Legacy VTK file of the C-alpha trace (Angstrom):
# vtk DataFile Version 3.0
C-alpha trace
ASCII
DATASET POLYDATA
POINTS 279 float
149.290 87.159 100.857
146.562 84.611 101.382
145.085 83.016 98.495
141.547 83.058 97.802
139.250 80.230 96.903
135.856 79.306 97.081
136.636 77.029 99.305
138.310 79.659 102.015
136.800 82.705 101.165
133.608 82.755 102.903
136.074 82.415 106.094
138.004 85.155 106.019
134.866 87.515 104.567
133.495 86.971 108.182
136.497 87.427 109.912
137.087 90.663 108.935
134.163 91.640 110.931
135.295 90.501 113.773
135.817 93.539 114.918
132.626 95.551 114.090
131.143 97.692 117.193
127.652 96.679 117.597
127.204 92.986 118.426
123.721 92.670 117.020
125.052 94.204 113.432
128.191 91.882 113.727
125.674 88.838 113.874
123.354 89.827 111.372
126.546 90.692 108.154
128.167 87.564 108.901
125.200 85.665 108.972
124.131 87.394 105.788
127.680 87.044 104.250
128.085 83.299 105.317
124.258 82.359 103.356
124.794 84.902 100.434
128.201 82.486 99.618
126.887 79.387 100.034
123.472 80.287 98.238
126.191 81.476 95.318
127.633 78.353 95.788
124.623 76.079 95.846
123.694 77.368 92.530
126.757 77.839 90.914
125.951 81.570 89.928
127.993 83.183 86.965
129.063 86.681 86.754
126.393 87.829 84.391
123.164 86.051 86.388
124.816 88.168 89.513
124.822 91.383 87.136
121.342 90.717 86.352
120.407 90.397 89.646
122.266 93.952 91.015
120.155 95.215 88.131
117.747 93.630 89.485
118.002 95.302 92.520
118.990 98.577 90.898
115.776 99.415 89.266
113.900 98.181 93.063
115.171 100.856 94.241
115.234 103.167 91.630
111.556 102.659 91.798
111.209 103.493 95.211
109.514 106.943 96.365
107.673 108.778 99.093
104.410 106.858 97.908
105.747 103.964 96.878
108.385 101.015 98.401
109.249 98.320 95.548
111.444 96.472 98.104
108.514 96.359 100.674
106.877 95.313 97.826
109.770 92.428 97.022
110.077 91.335 100.339
106.417 90.898 100.785
105.874 88.657 97.273
108.499 86.658 98.318
106.939 85.709 101.814
110.364 87.411 103.790
107.685 90.375 105.585
105.566 87.139 106.861
108.116 85.439 107.901
109.998 88.147 109.446
106.184 89.041 111.199
106.015 85.291 112.641
109.278 85.179 113.796
108.590 88.260 116.014
105.109 86.644 117.531
106.513 83.156 117.296
106.559 82.895 121.335
103.983 85.533 122.186
101.157 83.756 124.420
98.995 87.240 125.407
95.884 85.916 123.744
95.973 89.331 121.290
94.701 88.991 117.492
96.607 87.850 115.138
99.090 90.171 113.326
99.260 90.916 109.863
101.307 92.641 107.262
101.257 96.708 107.109
101.508 96.404 103.263
103.438 99.498 101.436
100.343 101.651 101.266
100.279 103.045 105.105
99.743 106.814 105.623
100.973 107.724 108.907
99.180 111.265 110.283
95.166 110.431 108.577
92.747 112.722 109.950
90.756 111.688 112.978
87.231 111.073 112.213
84.014 110.389 114.022
82.330 107.074 114.714
79.824 105.770 111.869
81.361 108.393 109.739
82.621 107.244 106.131
86.334 106.743 104.579
84.889 106.745 101.463
84.345 110.204 99.717
82.622 108.326 97.017
79.687 105.772 98.234
78.371 105.322 94.477
81.405 103.668 93.465
81.640 100.157 95.381
79.281 98.483 97.742
77.890 99.919 100.981
79.616 98.304 103.846
79.298 98.928 107.864
82.392 98.305 109.788
81.952 97.790 113.702
84.483 96.666 115.797
85.628 96.667 119.534
89.359 96.786 121.098
89.464 94.711 124.582
92.730 93.310 126.143
93.693 90.217 126.762
90.980 89.364 129.721
88.295 90.733 127.776
88.490 93.967 129.299
87.094 97.174 126.669
89.736 99.254 126.234
88.745 102.989 125.597
90.030 105.666 123.737
92.246 103.373 121.756
93.298 104.685 118.225
92.265 102.985 115.394
93.953 103.227 111.736
92.018 101.842 109.077
92.867 102.008 105.252
91.945 99.799 102.244
91.886 100.116 98.373
89.046 101.617 96.909
86.255 99.572 94.289
88.672 100.090 91.901
91.566 97.233 93.428
93.736 101.322 94.133
94.934 102.656 96.720
94.631 106.758 96.645
98.386 106.958 96.886
98.060 104.852 93.244
94.786 106.680 91.565
95.434 110.354 90.683
91.440 110.366 90.042
91.162 109.642 93.490
90.939 112.139 96.100
94.285 112.446 98.130
93.119 110.955 101.135
90.138 108.281 100.500
89.230 104.839 101.883
91.616 106.054 105.168
90.767 107.252 108.765
91.458 107.163 111.923
89.121 106.725 114.551
89.217 105.898 118.791
86.723 103.550 120.650
84.045 104.623 123.075
84.144 103.727 126.329
82.635 100.235 126.108
85.632 99.481 123.337
83.408 99.624 119.921
84.164 101.430 117.201
82.341 102.084 113.874
82.974 103.346 110.898
81.276 102.942 106.826
83.170 102.235 103.971
82.381 100.393 100.639
83.299 96.013 100.122
86.577 95.638 99.890
87.896 93.872 96.387
90.589 91.533 95.508
93.568 93.577 93.581
96.848 93.121 92.138
99.760 94.329 93.589
101.943 96.449 91.243
102.769 94.738 88.242
104.919 97.693 86.155
107.845 97.325 87.930
111.041 94.946 88.848
108.836 92.757 91.092
105.938 92.452 88.320
108.336 91.347 86.065
109.459 88.825 88.100
106.334 87.604 89.359
105.709 87.088 85.416
108.848 85.192 84.825
107.784 83.361 87.970
104.868 82.133 86.484
102.893 83.366 89.579
99.526 85.292 89.986
100.185 88.876 91.627
96.483 89.223 93.346
95.952 89.770 97.450
92.100 88.487 98.307
89.587 91.652 99.449
91.088 92.857 102.926
90.817 96.196 105.499
93.769 97.346 107.092
93.734 98.201 110.602
96.518 99.559 112.933
95.414 99.595 116.805
97.148 101.646 119.569
96.750 101.767 123.015
98.549 103.214 126.010
100.461 100.151 127.290
99.531 97.504 125.330
101.559 96.505 122.246
100.118 97.794 118.986
98.288 95.644 116.725
99.045 95.691 113.001
96.678 93.709 111.249
94.055 92.925 108.685
90.688 91.175 108.347
90.096 88.910 104.680
86.844 88.146 103.519
85.992 84.799 103.253
85.083 83.158 100.359
87.680 85.312 98.223
89.405 83.361 95.272
92.714 84.401 96.794
92.551 83.518 100.047
94.464 80.575 99.494
96.842 82.005 97.217
97.090 85.888 98.867
100.806 86.804 96.559
102.232 88.339 99.546
101.443 85.448 102.235
99.432 87.934 104.645
95.746 85.964 104.333
95.381 84.014 108.036
92.678 81.775 109.078
91.896 83.499 112.324
91.438 87.090 110.145
89.020 85.686 107.780
85.540 86.319 108.258
82.339 86.600 106.489
79.688 89.630 105.816
76.942 89.634 108.176
73.825 90.137 105.425
71.008 93.096 105.280
72.003 94.542 108.418
71.090 97.825 109.752
69.523 100.145 106.383
69.466 96.952 104.612
73.620 96.975 104.265
75.801 94.012 104.924
78.177 94.785 107.985
82.018 93.256 109.396
81.771 92.945 112.761
85.660 92.068 114.571
86.643 91.977 118.082
90.708 93.319 118.264
92.667 92.093 121.135
95.954 94.299 122.035
98.000 92.388 124.185
99.383 94.068 127.463
103.564 95.212 126.968
104.344 94.236 130.883
LINES 1 280
279 0 1 2 3 4 5 6 7 8 9 10 11 12 13 14 15 16 17 18 19 20 21 22 23 24 25 26 27 28 29 30 31 32 33 34 35 36 37 38 39 40 41 42 43 44 45 46 47 48 49 50 51 52 53 54 55 56 57 58 59 60 61 62 63 64 65 66 67 68 69 70 71 72 73 74 75 76 77 78 79 80 81 82 83 84 85 86 87 88 89 90 91 92 93 94 95 96 97 98 99 100 101 102 103 104 105 106 107 108 109 110 111 112 113 114 115 116 117 118 119 120 121 122 123 124 125 126 127 128 129 130 131 132 133 134 135 136 137 138 139 140 141 142 143 144 145 146 147 148 149 150 151 152 153 154 155 156 157 158 159 160 161 162 163 164 165 166 167 168 169 170 171 172 173 174 175 176 177 178 179 180 181 182 183 184 185 186 187 188 189 190 191 192 193 194 195 196 197 198 199 200 201 202 203 204 205 206 207 208 209 210 211 212 213 214 215 216 217 218 219 220 221 222 223 224 225 226 227 228 229 230 231 232 233 234 235 236 237 238 239 240 241 242 243 244 245 246 247 248 249 250 251 252 253 254 255 256 257 258 259 260 261 262 263 264 265 266 267 268 269 270 271 272 273 274 275 276 277 278
């Protein structure tokens, strides 16, 4: 029997993965094993500390359900989700709009609304806002019939999935771009809000001495035939958390100002979204 030691156990563990049939899986698991072993050696991880880590991950899984994904929240607050998104788009040179995080509160299959309709079921809650957008390709050509999926937190800083007092589908909707690429909807001004802190991720943030807030933003998921789907968001300039987003999602190129006193005295947001071709 081979005598294992701190010095050779990593080589032994990775060698046992050499026959993994899937080449990409093999690459990932070998690298993961190597980095985990290096991490344990670097911090001189104790058994009790590792047990605490296992218990933390167990609670993270137990906190997740069909309405909440605590592991996504963990990935987001560690900056890992943002890093993976940066890696994905590192070599992009297509003139498309910058991406941002999908987040844990996206819901597929929301109802399609007519342009100009409201995604807020109760406009008395929060300050009214008009959102006008345009979808184009990298050459500036308008894209008709693009599908624009939008969602945001309500004026109380909660998404409908978090708040039993909101209608089941609130602050969400899907729109189609017109022949000139334009779309529009009504909503209320987004507010900065705290990510959920009642679970293990919130406990970790408190232990790290970090705040849990995201700057005000509206999410967009935009797709059109023949083009890469764009996952992005618009962030509101001047928000106190714009430079310290708890999940590292805010970007300068996605930060916008309100247009004050637009149509009927309602403030507005306007933005042009560019999609990159799949070719």
